SETOR-528900 format. One line per 10 residues: number of its first residue (from 1); for each residue z, x, y of C-alpha. Coordinates in nm, 2 decimals, decimal comma. Layout:
<atoms>
NUM = Z X Y | ...
</atoms>
This chain:
<atoms>
1 = -1,42 -5,81 2,94 | -1,73 -5,61 3,05 | -1,51 -5,29 3,04 | -1,39 -5,37 2,69 | -1,75 -5,42 2,57 | -1,86 -5,09 2,73 | -1,57 -4,91 2,56 | -1,67 -5,07 2,23 | -2,03 -4,96 2,27 | -1,92 -4,61 2,36
11 = -1,71 -4,58 2,05 | -1,98 -4,73 1,83 | -2,21 -4,46 1,96 | -1,97 -4,19 1,86 | -2,01 -4,01 1,52 | -1,76 -4,11 1,25 | -1,48 -3,87 1,17 | -1,32 -3,61 1,39 | -1,53 -3,53 1,70 | -1,53 -3,21 1,91
21 = -1,62 -3,22 2,28 | -1,58 -2,99 2,58 | -1,48 -3,08 2,93 | -1,50 -2,87 3,25 | -1,16 -2,87 3,41 | -1,12 -2,79 3,78 | -0,82 -2,69 3,98 | -0,64 -2,47 3,73 | -0,48 -2,16 3,87 | -0,24 -2,01 3,62
31 = -0,13 -2,00 3,26 | 0,12 -2,28 3,34 | -0,18 -2,50 3,45 | -0,34 -2,43 3,11 | -0,03 -2,55 2,93 | -0,01 -2,86 3,16 | -0,37 -2,96 3,07 | -0,33 -2,89 2,70 | -0,01 -3,10 2,70 | -0,19 -3,39 2,89
41 = -0,48 -3,40 2,65 | -0,26 -3,36 2,34 | -0,04 -3,65 2,44 | -0,33 -3,89 2,43 | -0,33 -4,09 2,11 | -0,60 -3,99 1,88 | -0,63 -3,62 2,00 | -0,59 -3,38 1,72 | -0,59 -3,05 1,92 | -0,68 -2,93 2,27
51 = -0,76 -2,57 2,37 | -0,79 -2,49 2,74 | -0,94 -2,16 2,87 | -0,85 -2,06 3,23 | -1,14 -1,82 3,28 | -1,41 -2,06 3,16 | -1,24 -2,36 3,30 | -1,32 -2,55 2,98 | -1,11 -2,77 2,76 | -1,22 -2,80 2,39
61 = -1,09 -3,12 2,24 | -1,08 -3,24 1,88 | -1,02 -3,62 1,86 | -1,07 -3,93 1,66 | -1,35 -4,14 1,83 | -1,20 -4,46 1,67 | -0,88 -4,41 1,88 | -0,99 -4,25 2,20 | -1,31 -4,20 2,41 | -1,42 -3,95 2,67
71 = -1,32 -4,15 2,97 | -0,96 -4,16 2,84 | -0,96 -3,78 2,81 | -1,09 -3,74 3,16 | -0,82 -3,98 3,29 | -0,55 -3,78 3,11 | -0,66 -3,46 3,29 | -0,68 -3,63 3,62 | -0,34 -3,78 3,59 | -0,22 -3,42 3,53
81 = -0,35 -3,33 3,88 | -0,68 -3,17 3,78 | -1,05 -3,26 3,78 | -1,25 -3,31 3,46 | -1,63 -3,33 3,38 | -1,75 -3,40 3,03 | -2,00 -3,15 2,89 | -2,30 -3,32 2,73 | -2,39 -3,26 2,37 | -2,76 -3,33 2,45
91 = -2,94 -3,00 2,48 | -3,21 -3,16 2,70 | -2,94 -3,23 2,96 | -2,80 -2,88 2,96 | -3,00 -2,76 3,26 | -2,92 -3,06 3,48 | -2,55 -3,04 3,37 | -2,53 -2,67 3,45 | -2,68 -2,75 3,79 | -2,42 -3,02 3,85
101 = -2,14 -2,80 3,75 | -2,27 -2,52 3,97 | -2,29 -2,75 4,27 | -1,94 -2,88 4,20 | -1,80 -2,52 4,19 | -2,00 -2,43 4,51 | -1,85 -2,74 4,68 | -1,51 -2,65 4,58 | -1,56 -2,28 4,70 | -1,68 -2,40 5,03
111 = -1,37 -2,63 5,08 | -1,15 -2,35 4,97 | -1,32 -2,11 5,22 | -1,26 -2,37 5,51 | -0,89 -2,40 5,41 | -0,87 -2,03 5,39 | -1,03 -1,95 5,74 | -0,82 -2,22 5,92 | -0,49 -2,12 5,74 | -0,53 -1,74 5,80
121 = -0,63 -1,80 6,18 | -0,33 -2,03 6,24 | -0,11 -1,80 6,03 | -0,21 -1,50 6,23 | -0,14 -1,68 6,56 | 0,20 -1,79 6,42 | 0,27 -1,43 6,33 | 0,19 -1,31 6,68 | 0,45 -1,56 6,82 | 0,70 -1,46 6,56
131 = 0,67 -1,09 6,65 | 0,58 -1,14 7,02 | 0,87 -0,91 7,14 | 0,65 -0,61 7,04 | 0,39 -0,70 7,32 | 0,60 -0,94 7,54 | 0,97 -0,91 7,50 | 1,03 -1,22 7,72 | 0,84 -1,43 7,47 | 1,14 -1,46 7,24
141 = 1,33 -1,64 7,53 | 1,06 -1,89 7,60 | 1,18 -2,25 7,52 | 0,83 -2,36 7,41 | 0,80 -2,08 7,15 | 0,95 -2,28 6,85 | 0,74 -2,58 6,93 | 0,42 -2,38 6,95 | 0,49 -2,22 6,61 | 0,56 -2,57 6,47
151 = 0,22 -2,69 6,60 | 0,04 -2,39 6,45 | 0,22 -2,39 6,11 | 0,21 -2,76 6,05 | -0,17 -2,80 5,97 | -0,14 -2,50 5,73 | 0,15 -2,66 5,55 | 0,01 -3,01 5,54 | -0,37 -2,95 5,50 | -0,41 -2,59 5,40
161 = -0,15 -2,62 5,12 | -0,24 -2,97 5,02 | -0,40 -2,87 4,68 | -0,07 -2,69 4,59 | 0,13 -3,00 4,67 | -0,10 -3,23 4,48 | -0,10 -3,03 4,16 | 0,28 -2,95 4,18 | 0,35 -3,32 4,22 | 0,14 -3,41 3,92
171 = 0,32 -3,15 3,72 | 0,66 -3,28 3,83 | 0,56 -3,63 3,72 | 0,49 -3,48 3,38 | 0,82 -3,29 3,39 | 0,66 -2,95 3,39 | 0,61 -2,67 3,64 | 0,35 -2,42 3,73 | 0,24 -2,16 3,98 | 0,19 -2,42 4,24
181 = 0,55 -2,54 4,20 | 0,66 -2,20 4,30 | 0,44 -2,18 4,60 | 0,54 -2,53 4,72 | 0,91 -2,48 4,68 | 0,89 -2,14 4,85 | 0,68 -2,24 5,15 | 0,85 -2,58 5,19 | 1,18 -2,41 5,20 | 1,07 -2,18 5,48
191 = 0,89 -2,45 5,67 | 1,16 -2,71 5,62 | 1,44 -2,47 5,73 | 1,22 -2,38 6,05 | 1,16 -2,75 6,13 | 1,54 -2,82 6,12 | 1,61 -2,51 6,33 | 1,36 -2,62 6,58 | 1,45 -2,98 6,63 | 1,82 -2,99 6,52
201 = 1,95 -2,64 6,61 | 2,30 -2,77 6,67 | 2,34 -2,82 6,30 | 2,33 -2,44 6,25 | 2,53 -2,36 6,56 | 2,82 -2,58 6,46 | 2,82 -2,41 6,12 | 2,82 -2,07 6,28 | 2,47 -1,99 6,15 | 2,18 -1,86 6,34
211 = 1,88 -2,11 6,35 | 1,62 -1,85 6,24 | 1,25 -1,95 6,22 | 1,03 -1,89 5,91 | 0,71 -2,06 6,03 | 0,51 -1,74 6,00 | 0,63 -1,67 5,65 | 0,52 -2,02 5,53 | 0,18 -2,01 5,71 | 0,09 -1,65 5,61
221 = 0,19 -1,71 5,24 | -0,03 -2,01 5,22 | -0,32 -1,81 5,38 | -0,27 -1,52 5,15 | -0,25 -1,73 4,84 | -0,58 -1,91 4,95 | -0,73 -1,57 5,00 | -0,64 -1,45 4,66 | -0,77 -1,77 4,50 | -1,09 -1,74 4,69
231 = -1,15 -1,38 4,60 | -1,06 -1,46 4,23 | -1,29 -1,76 4,22 | -1,58 -1,55 4,34 | -1,50 -1,27 4,09 | -1,45 -1,52 3,81 | -1,80 -1,68 3,89 | -1,95 -1,34 3,78 | -1,77 -1,35 3,44 | -2,01 -1,63 3,33
241 = -2,32 -1,43 3,41 | -2,40 -1,38 3,04 | -2,43 -1,75 2,97 | -2,63 -1,82 3,28 | -2,87 -1,54 3,19 | -2,92 -1,67 2,84 | -2,99 -2,02 2,97 | -3,23 -1,89 3,22 | -3,44 -1,73 2,94 | -3,55 -2,06 2,80
251 = -3,90 -2,18 2,88 | -3,94 -2,49 3,09 | -4,29 -2,60 2,95 | -4,50 -2,53 2,65 | -4,88 -2,53 2,61 | -4,97 -2,71 2,29 | -5,30 -2,77 2,11 | -5,36 -3,12 2,02 | -5,61 -3,27 1,78 | -5,97 -3,20 1,87
261 = -5,87 -2,86 2,03 | -5,74 -3,01 2,35 | -5,47 -2,81 2,52 | -5,19 -2,98 2,71 | -4,88 -2,85 2,90 | -4,57 -3,05 2,82 | -4,20 -3,02 2,92 | -4,00 -2,82 2,66 | -3,79 -3,12 2,57 | -4,10 -3,30 2,44
271 = -4,19 -3,02 2,20 | -4,17 -3,12 1,83 | -4,15 -2,94 1,50 | -4,51 -2,88 1,38 | -4,67 -2,85 1,72 | -4,91 -2,56 1,76 | -4,81 -2,37 2,07 | -5,04 -2,12 2,26 | -4,87 -1,82 2,42 | -5,06 -1,61 2,67
281 = -4,99 -1,26 2,80 | -4,66 -1,24 3,00 | -4,54 -1,59 2,91 | -4,21 -1,68 2,75 | -4,23 -1,80 2,39 | -4,13 -2,17 2,41 | -3,94 -2,22 2,08 | -3,90 -2,07 1,73 | -4,19 -2,06 1,50 | -4,44 -1,88 1,28
291 = -4,76 -1,71 1,42 | -5,08 -1,87 1,29 | -5,34 -1,65 1,46 | -5,35 -1,36 1,71 | -5,14 -1,05 1,76 | -4,91 -0,92 2,03 | -4,61 -0,72 2,11 | -4,30 -0,92 2,20 | -3,99 -0,81 2,40 | -3,69 -0,93 2,19
301 = -3,43 -0,73 2,40 | -3,26 -1,05 2,51 | -3,15 -1,11 2,15 | -3,14 -0,77 1,99 | -3,05 -0,55 2,27 | -3,34 -0,32 2,18 | -3,59 -0,25 2,46 | -3,88 -0,15 2,24 | -4,13 -0,44 2,19 | -4,20 -0,56 1,84
311 = -4,55 -0,59 1,71 | -4,61 -0,94 1,56 | -4,91 -1,09 1,38 | -4,99 -1,39 1,15 | -4,69 -1,48 0,94 | -4,44 -1,32 1,15 | -4,15 -1,52 1,31 | -4,11 -1,56 1,68 | -3,81 -1,68 1,87 | -3,79 -1,90 2,18
321 = -3,69 -1,72 2,50 | -3,85 -1,38 2,40 | -4,12 -1,24 2,62 | -4,49 -1,20 2,52 | -4,67 -0,88 2,60 | -5,04 -0,84 2,66 | -5,18 -1,03 2,36 | -5,26 -1,40 2,30 | -5,14 -1,59 1,99 | -5,09 -1,93 1,84
331 = -4,77 -2,03 1,65 | -4,65 -2,34 1,48 | -4,30 -2,46 1,60 | -4,04 -2,46 1,32 | -3,73 -2,52 1,52 | -3,67 -2,70 1,86 | -3,38 -2,79 2,09 | -3,03 -2,71 1,97 | -3,17 -2,56 1,64 | -3,34 -2,26 1,81
341 = -3,21 -1,91 1,79 | -3,15 -1,91 2,17 | -2,96 -2,24 2,15 | -2,75 -2,10 1,87 | -2,67 -1,78 2,06 | -2,57 -1,98 2,37 | -2,35 -2,20 2,15 | -2,18 -1,91 1,98 | -2,11 -1,72 2,31 | -1,97 -2,04 2,47
351 = -1,74 -2,10 2,17 | -1,63 -1,74 2,16 | -1,55 -1,74 2,53 | -1,36 -2,07 2,50 | -1,16 -1,95 2,20 | -0,81 -1,79 2,22 | -0,71 -1,46 2,08 | -0,37 -1,45 1,90 | -0,24 -1,24 2,19 | -0,33 -1,51 2,44
361 = -0,12 -1,77 2,25 | 0,18 -1,54 2,29 | 0,10 -1,53 2,66 | 0,09 -1,92 2,67 | 0,42 -1,94 2,51 | 0,57 -1,70 2,77 | 0,41 -1,90 3,05 | 0,56 -2,22 2,93 | 0,91 -2,09 3,01 | 0,83 -1,84 3,28
371 = 0,83 -2,07 3,58 | 1,16 -2,23 3,49 | 1,32 -1,89 3,44 | 1,19 -1,78 3,78 | 1,36 -2,08 3,94 | 1,68 -1,98 3,78 | 1,64 -1,62 3,90 | 1,55 -1,74 4,25 | 1,85 -1,97 4,26 | 2,09 -1,70 4,15
381 = 1,93 -1,46 4,40 | 1,99 -1,72 4,68 | 2,35 -1,78 4,58 | 2,44 -1,41 4,55 | 2,30 -1,33 4,89 | 2,45 -1,63 5,05 | 2,81 -1,55 4,94 | 2,80 -1,18 4,89 | 2,53 -1,06 5,13 | 2,58 -0,92 5,49
391 = 2,53 -1,13 5,79 | 2,32 -1,33 5,87 | 2,37 -1,41 5,50 | 2,17 -1,74 5,51 | 1,86 -1,55 5,65 | 1,88 -1,29 5,38 | 1,93 -1,55 5,11 | 1,63 -1,76 5,21 | 1,41 -1,44 5,24 | 1,50 -1,32 4,90
401 = 1,47 -1,67 4,75 | 1,11 -1,72 4,88 | 1,00 -1,37 4,79 | 1,12 -1,42 4,43 | 0,94 -1,75 4,39 | 0,60 -1,61 4,54 | 0,59 -1,28 4,37 | 0,65 -1,43 4,03 | 0,35 -1,66 4,03 | 0,19 -1,63 3,68
411 = -0,17 -1,66 3,79 | -0,26 -1,30 3,68 | -0,08 -1,36 3,35 | -0,31 -1,66 3,28 | -0,63 -1,47 3,36 | -0,55 -1,14 3,18 | -0,69 -1,23 2,84 | -0,96 -1,50 2,88 | -1,14 -1,30 3,16 | -1,17 -0,99 2,94
421 = -1,28 -1,20 2,64 | -1,55 -1,38 2,86 | -1,69 -1,05 2,99 | -1,66 -0,87 2,65 | -1,84 -1,14 2,46 | -2,11 -1,17 2,72 | -2,16 -0,79 2,71 | -2,20 -0,82 2,34 | -2,46 -1,10 2,35 | -2,67 -0,88 2,58
431 = -2,68 -0,61 2,30 | -2,75 -0,85 2,02 | -2,38 -0,87 1,92 | -2,25 -1,23 1,88 | -1,87 -1,25 1,86 | -1,80 -1,59 1,71 | -1,44 -1,62 1,82 | -1,18 -1,41 2,01 | -0,97 -1,35 1,70 | -1,26 -1,12 1,58
441 = -1,20 -0,89 1,87 | -0,83 -0,83 1,77 | -0,93 -0,78 1,41 | -1,21 -0,54 1,49 | -1,00 -0,29 1,68 | -0,77 -0,25 1,38 | -1,05 -0,18 1,13 | -1,01 0,14 0,92 | -1,25 0,09 0,64 | -1,62 -0,04 0,67
451 = -1,77 -0,17 0,34 | -2,15 -0,22 0,34 | -2,38 -0,43 0,12 | -2,70 -0,23 0,06 | -3,00 -0,46 0,03 | -3,10 -0,61 0,37 | -2,80 -0,45 0,54 | -2,86 -0,08 0,52 | -3,20 -0,11 0,37 | -3,51 -0,30 0,48
461 = -3,45 -0,55 0,19 | -3,79 -0,49 0,01 | -3,93 -0,21 -0,20 | -4,18 0,04 -0,05 | -4,39 0,31 -0,19 | -4,21 0,63 -0,10 | -4,39 0,89 -0,31 | -4,74 0,91 -0,44 | -4,87 1,18 -0,69 | -5,24 1,16 -0,77
471 = -5,35 1,29 -1,11 | -5,72 1,21 -1,13 | -6,05 1,31 -0,96 | -6,09 0,98 -0,79 | -5,88 1,09 -0,49 | -5,55 0,94 -0,38 | -5,70 0,67 -0,16 | -5,93 0,54 -0,43 | -5,66 0,54 -0,70 | -5,42 0,35 -0,45
481 = -5,71 0,10 -0,37 | -5,79 0,03 -0,73 | -5,41 -0,01 -0,82 | -5,35 -0,24 -0,51 | -5,66 -0,45 -0,60 | -5,51 -0,49 -0,95 | -5,17 -0,59 -0,81 | -5,28 -0,82 -0,53 | -5,28 -1,13 -0,76 | -4,93 -1,05 -0,88
491 = -4,62 -1,21 -0,72 | -4,38 -0,93 -0,83 | -4,20 -0,75 -0,54 | -4,32 -0,40 -0,67 | -4,68 -0,54 -0,66 | -4,64 -0,65 -0,30 | -4,51 -0,29 -0,22 | -4,83 -0,13 -0,37 | -5,05 -0,38 -0,17 | -4,86 -0,31 0,15
501 = -4,90 0,06 0,10 | -5,28 0,02 0,06 | -5,30 -0,21 0,36 | -5,12 0,05 0,58 | -5,39 0,29 0,50 | -5,66 0,05 0,59 | -5,82 0,04 0,24 | -6,04 -0,25 0,14 | -5,91 -0,44 -0,16 | -6,12 -0,65 -0,40
511 = -6,04 -0,93 -0,65 | -6,00 -0,81 -1,01 | -6,24 -0,97 -1,26 | -5,96 -1,00 -1,52 | -5,58 -0,99 -1,49 | -5,29 -0,99 -1,74 | -4,91 -0,95 -1,68 | -4,66 -0,83 -1,93 | -4,32 -0,92 -1,81 | -4,08 -0,63 -1,76
521 = -4,36 -0,38 -1,83 | -4,67 -0,40 -1,60 | -5,02 -0,54 -1,54 | -5,36 -0,49 -1,69 | -5,66 -0,57 -1,48 | -6,03 -0,49 -1,45 | -6,14 -0,39 -1,10 | -6,50 -0,32 -1,02 | -6,56 -0,23 -1,38 | -6,25 0,00 -1,40
531 = -5,98 -0,06 -1,66 | -5,66 -0,04 -1,45 | -5,30 -0,04 -1,58 | -4,99 -0,02 -1,36 | -4,64 -0,03 -1,51 | -4,36 0,17 -1,66 | -4,40 0,47 -1,89 | -4,38 0,25 -2,21 | -4,67 0,03 -2,08 | -4,91 0,32 -2,02
541 = -4,81 0,59 -2,26 | -5,09 0,49 -2,50 | -5,35 0,47 -2,22 | -5,36 0,83 -2,10 | -5,00 0,91 -2,04 | -4,90 1,07 -2,37 | -4,80 1,38 -2,18 | -4,60 1,22 -1,89 | -4,42 1,47 -1,66 | -4,06 1,38 -1,75
551 = -3,91 1,60 -1,47 | -4,09 1,40 -1,21 | -3,98 1,07 -1,36 | -3,62 1,18 -1,39 | -3,61 1,31 -1,03 | -3,73 0,98 -0,90 | -3,48 0,80 -1,12 | -3,20 1,03 -0,99 | -3,29 0,93 -0,64 | -3,25 0,56 -0,71
561 = -3,63 0,51 -0,71 | -3,84 0,30 -0,94 | -4,14 0,50 -1,09 | -4,48 0,32 -1,15 | -4,75 0,49 -1,34 | -5,12 0,41 -1,29 | -5,38 0,46 -1,56 | -5,75 0,43 -1,49 | -6,01 0,40 -1,78 | -5,75 0,54 -2,02
571 = -5,67 0,85 -1,81 | -5,37 0,93 -1,59 | -5,43 0,80 -1,24 | -5,11 0,84 -1,04 | -4,73 0,83 -1,03 | -4,58 0,62 -0,75 | -4,22 0,60 -0,67 | -4,08 0,28 -0,51 | -3,76 0,21 -0,34 | -3,58 -0,02 -0,09
581 = -3,57 0,24 0,18 | -3,29 0,27 0,43 | -3,35 0,12 0,79 | -3,43 0,38 1,04 | -3,10 0,36 1,21 | -2,87 0,34 0,91 | -2,78 0,70 0,89 | -2,71 0,71 1,26 | -2,48 0,40 1,23 | -2,29 0,56 0,95
591 = -2,25 0,90 1,13 | -2,11 0,70 1,44 | -1,86 0,52 1,23 | -1,74 0,85 1,07 | -1,71 1,00 1,42 | -1,48 0,70 1,51 | -1,25 0,81 1,23 | -1,35 0,52 0,99 | -1,40 0,54 0,61 | -1,73 0,41 0,49
601 = -1,80 0,23 0,15 | -2,13 0,11 -0,02 | -2,09 -0,19 -0,24 | -2,42 -0,27 -0,42 | -2,55 -0,48 -0,71 | -2,79 -0,20 -0,80 | -2,71 0,07 -1,05 | -2,45 0,32 -0,98 | -2,72 0,59 -0,97 | -2,92 0,40 -0,70
611 = -2,61 0,32 -0,50 | -2,49 0,68 -0,51 | -2,84 0,81 -0,41 | -2,85 0,58 -0,10 | -2,48 0,67 -0,01 | -2,57 1,05 -0,03 | -2,88 0,99 0,18 | -2,69 0,81 0,45 | -2,37 1,00 0,45 | -2,14 0,72 0,32
621 = -1,81 0,84 0,17 | -1,80 0,63 -0,15 | -2,06 0,42 -0,35 | -1,98 0,14 -0,59 | -2,28 0,02 -0,80 | -2,35 -0,27 -1,04 | -2,12 -0,50 -0,84 | -2,18 -0,87 -0,85 | -2,16 -1,08 -0,53 | -1,83 -1,24 -0,64
631 = -1,68 -0,90 -0,73 | -1,73 -0,77 -0,37 | -1,45 -0,99 -0,25 | -1,23 -0,85 -0,52 | -1,30 -0,49 -0,40 | -1,22 -0,59 -0,04 | -0,90 -0,76 -0,16 | -0,80 -0,44 -0,35 | -0,85 -0,23 -0,04 | -0,64 -0,47 0,16
641 = -0,37 -0,45 -0,10 | -0,36 -0,07 -0,03 | -0,28 -0,15 0,33 | -0,64 -0,10 0,46 | -0,78 -0,32 0,74 | -1,14 -0,38 0,61 | -1,47 -0,48 0,77 | -1,74 -0,61 0,54 | -2,10 -0,59 0,65 | -2,35 -0,81 0,47
651 = -2,64 -1,04 0,51 | -2,42 -1,35 0,54 | -2,55 -1,54 0,24 | -2,48 -1,38 -0,10 | -2,21 -1,17 0,06 | -2,03 -1,48 0,20 | -1,72 -1,45 -0,03 | -1,66 -1,08 0,07 | -1,73 -1,15 0,44 | -1,47 -1,44 0,43
661 = -1,21 -1,22 0,24 | -1,25 -0,92 0,47 | -1,03 -0,89 0,78 | -1,35 -0,88 0,98 | -1,68 -1,01 0,85 | -1,99 -0,87 1,02 | -2,31 -1,06 0,93 | -2,66 -0,92 0,97 | -2,87 -1,18 1,13 | -3,24 -1,16 1,04
671 = -3,52 -1,34 1,24 | -3,42 -1,68 1,34 | -3,16 -1,74 1,06 | -2,84 -1,66 1,27 | -2,71 -2,01 1,19 | -2,67 -1,93 0,81 | -2,49 -1,60 0,89 | -2,11 -1,60 0,83 | -1,84 -1,37 0,96 | -1,66 -1,31 1,28
681 = -1,94 -1,11 1,43 | -2,32 -1,16 1,39 | -2,57 -0,88 1,46 | -2,88 -1,07 1,56 | -3,15 -0,80 1,52 | -3,00 -0,67 1,19 | -2,96 -0,32 1,35 | -2,69 -0,12 1,15 | -2,60 0,05 1,48 | -2,46 -0,28 1,60
691 = -2,17 -0,22 1,36 | -2,02 0,08 1,55 | -2,13 -0,09 1,88 | -1,93 -0,40 1,80 | -1,62 -0,21 1,70 | -1,63 0,00 2,02 | -1,68 -0,31 2,23 | -1,38 -0,47 2,06 | -1,17 -0,17 2,12 | -1,27 -0,16 2,48
701 = -1,21 -0,53 2,53 | -0,86 -0,51 2,37 | -0,78 -0,21 2,58 | -0,88 -0,41 2,89 | -0,67 -0,71 2,78 | -0,36 -0,48 2,74 | -0,43 -0,32 3,07 | -0,45 -0,67 3,24 | -0,13 -0,78 3,07 | 0,05 -0,46 3,18
711 = -0,05 -0,52 3,54 | 0,02 -0,89 3,52 | 0,37 -0,83 3,38 | 0,42 -0,54 3,62 | 0,36 -0,77 3,92 | 0,54 -1,07 3,77 | 0,84 -0,90 3,62 | 0,89 -0,56 3,76 | 0,86 -0,67 4,12 | 1,11 -0,97 4,08
721 = 1,41 -0,74 4,11 | 1,25 -0,58 4,42 | 1,20 -0,92 4,57 | 1,56 -1,01 4,49 | 1,68 -0,72 4,68 | 1,82 -0,47 4,43 | 1,71 -0,18 4,66 | 1,89 -0,32 4,97 | 2,23 -0,16 4,90 | 2,06 0,18 4,87
731 = 1,78 0,17 5,13 | 1,86 -0,13 5,35 | 1,51 -0,26 5,27 | 1,43 -0,62 5,17 | 1,09 -0,73 5,06 | 0,93 -0,97 5,30 | 0,79 -1,29 5,14 | 0,46 -1,22 5,32 | 0,43 -0,89 5,12 | 0,52 -1,08 4,81
741 = 0,24 -1,32 4,87 | 0,01 -1,03 4,92 | 0,11 -0,86 4,60 | 0,06 -1,18 4,41 | -0,29 -1,23 4,54 | -0,37 -0,87 4,46 | -0,25 -0,91 4,10 | -0,51 -1,18 4,02 | -0,80 -0,99 4,19 | -0,69 -0,67 4,00
751 = -0,70 -0,85 3,66 | -1,04 -1,01 3,71 | -1,20 -0,70 3,86 | -1,06 -0,48 3,58 | -1,23 -0,73 3,32 | -1,56 -0,71 3,50 | -1,57 -0,34 3,43 | -1,67 -0,43 3,07 | -2,01 -0,54 3,20 | -2,11 -0,17 3,22
761 = -1,89 -0,04 2,94 | -2,05 0,23 2,73 | -2,07 0,11 2,37 | -2,35 0,32 2,23
</atoms>
């Protein structure tokens, strides 16, 4: 009754509608294990889907909380022969949970190491007895030799190989097979044959067969498989360094200012939106917020990948996990917990690492039938050697049978794709490139056309004064000061650009004594007794600009700039040109894309003249202006209709339809608004150079996956005929099961090590 009430309480606490939770799954070793766990979870009533990742050892499950709860999912995994640990959704428990998971893995690694040491030691001793004639020819005639080998090999088979038996038995109960099945059948055949030959040799003698011993084969195979798994587990632990590094960035405490000016240091999980946080030199910013007072340079390399600190002051955004420089400042918390930029980045990287690329789904389908096919091949090999092979045919048959089973273990096949994706997405996160799902990697490597939005993507997103031509005796600084003083009460973006230009020169501004705004034309104000007008030519033509230099105005218009004319006391003051200027790295980004053989396209809502001017300035191949947000998706669709694979780069808000339509959407994340960005890839810092970097990273990751799959299939497929003995008629050489076990272990380590190379891959 109590259990029923507890279950009802747990279900009541679950959110309504489909839920998505992750579980840590332990004990998986190959692609067949992945299929077994997915099958076990999917068979639970109420589960909509289950995706299992071998490299991350995570299962992502979508289910109906009204029909199934987490304990039921855990039991399903355990019945399949594996361990399971639910991943908490509470951000405050993440640290403790990560520590528990780490302790669990360390404990498992320690147990694996003990099994490995004992098995290799006993296996080596067994091997010495098996090949004793090399050092003591009379050893082969000693009556105690078979019994000594039995005593040495039995602990290895019973205790060292126990994990293999447990998982293979669970798989058999579910009418499935996996890598452990191959190991168990192969080593049991060798060990069982040897036991019968040791204690009942007459059975073989009456049948005219030699009672050969295979104790050393069984023991050494178990030892080598354990060695491969141990090395693989240690290497795989390094593939999760990116997540651990991100989690380590978060502050543990925050210094907040309470009412009355009292400062208090509190745990980070007690921080609330609206709290005023004080950050001193060298401290980690506790959470996301807006600076209230003070200035400092902040190292944001953990999010953007750029090592140059960013100067911040009142009104600027700061992100939790970034590192403060030498200044002190106060900021108001705007986001805490799972809403912060750091939490979003961690969540995106985890989801990307847990996702499956389309190529991985093909591998899973192959793995589902691979083990049964191997059993058929091994059985055929045994029969052919037994009836058609030379004497002693049974010895050759058993040797070839075991070699085929062991060398075909699909562990490398299961690791080939997820390990590369884990390391690749982690490498991207360290450079401010968030790959939201593995499918984006495959799409990115096929891109041939890159279409850019202009505003906020290639440009800074706001107008700035680019040209200033003074026409009066006041001096340029005084003219700009008067114009900015007149504009400071206006809310127009062009007015803000004029004010910013004056502030950059350190000019003191004053309040106008009168102000009047004419929409679409300009402003008229009185500043320190001066009559000041700032606007277009029509607005100032009767106030000193009857002879306006048309050539200057036409030149600015031809460059996509907006001219503003200043009139002071009825006389010409200055001509200013304003434009949304390109980001400093935009031209470099375009040049890199063209060097990669890609075509570039600018799609902008500005006039065709402005779009063309920006395209020419940046070196973009083609420009399309006066394009509405909804029409951008149509342009992408037309390019796709021409057979082009298109990447769309935009700000993730007004470009959402085009980002969704493109084969690959690359969203520029600005400040702390990564969550609103859409697309397969998000560039956290908004640096256009992230576009070629992400495409290079995708190409390198896909190349690594293909290399991994080649080696996995080479080991698992190309060596099967060798293990079956196809070379024996020509060379008289038959592959030993011991060497087969070594090759199988090397294949897994090779795949993981090859993936780890992505951590230092050059993507600049």
